[in-house]
C-alpha positions, 0 to 999 in steps of 0.5 A: 589656120585655127581662129582667124578673126580672132587672131586678127583682132589680137594682133591689132589690139596689140599696138594698142599697148604701145601706142597708149604708153601701157608696155615697153619693149616685149613686156605685156600680152593680151589673150581671148576666149573663143566661146565656140570652141572653148580655145584661147589665142595669146601674144608669143613669148618675147616678140616686139609688137611690130613684129606681131602677125596673126599667124604668130598668135598661138591658139592653146586649150585652157590646161595650157597646151597649144593647139596651133602656133609656131612659137612659145606662148607668152610667160603668163599663159598659165595666169590667163588660163586660171583666169578663163576657168575660173571667171566664166564671164571674162572673154579677155585678159590683158597684162601691162607694166603701166609705169603709174599703176606698177609704182602703187603696185610697188608700194603695195597699195591699192589705188583710192577712188578719189576721182569720179572716173574711178567711181565710174568705171571701177566702181570703187577703188583699184584693188592691189593683190598680193606678191606672186611668181610668173611662170605658173598658176600663182598669179591667175589665183591671186588676180581671181581671189582679189577680184571674186566679188569686187566690181573693179575689172582691174587689179594692181599686184604687189611688186609686178604690175597690172591685170584687166578683164573683160567680156571683150579685148575693148572692154579689157583695154578701155580698163587697162588704159583708164587704170593707167590714167587715173593711177597717174591723176591720183599719183599727182593728187598725193604730190598736192596733199591728201585727197578726200575719197568719195563716199561709198554711197556715192561711188555706188551712185555714180557707177549705176549711172555710168553703167546703165544710164551714161552712153548709147544703150 
């Protein structure tokens, strides 16, 4: 079996999506790119999360051709492959339909940076990309176009949901969890009034501190 360790990690991390309230039923997916082989591993299409096993994961090249796997890959496979081909620093891609973030996407509105947690994690607002149909590379193009030159590891897409990127699965998963958390809080803040956006100079200072000082460096 190709890439057994990545298959095992991917299977384990997929269980975090329903555990964190980021997906329902069979929606959502994670992929990971293997540096050595240049192959990616992704969730099979339409399987329940509790049915996933390392053996059920699908291995593909970055043209979307199945190299190993008994199931059809995720319907978002072309999106993931496009992102890997055009954003060389990315090693994991996560897609969710988490409810609060998707509500912002349904309104075609970025999530404004009104919380220090957003400045820390996303370096500003979470941008909203345009509408794109599922199944081909269109969504991937929109993700890459929207996030190129942007500090945010997360993007919401109009009428769709969330894509997060990371150098590892853990970083991409953290971005997905934090995206939904701040989407909910900012939504609640708007029920009380009009939140004040953080000034760009303060966003920059917060992002720099979080990136270079916070935690065990």
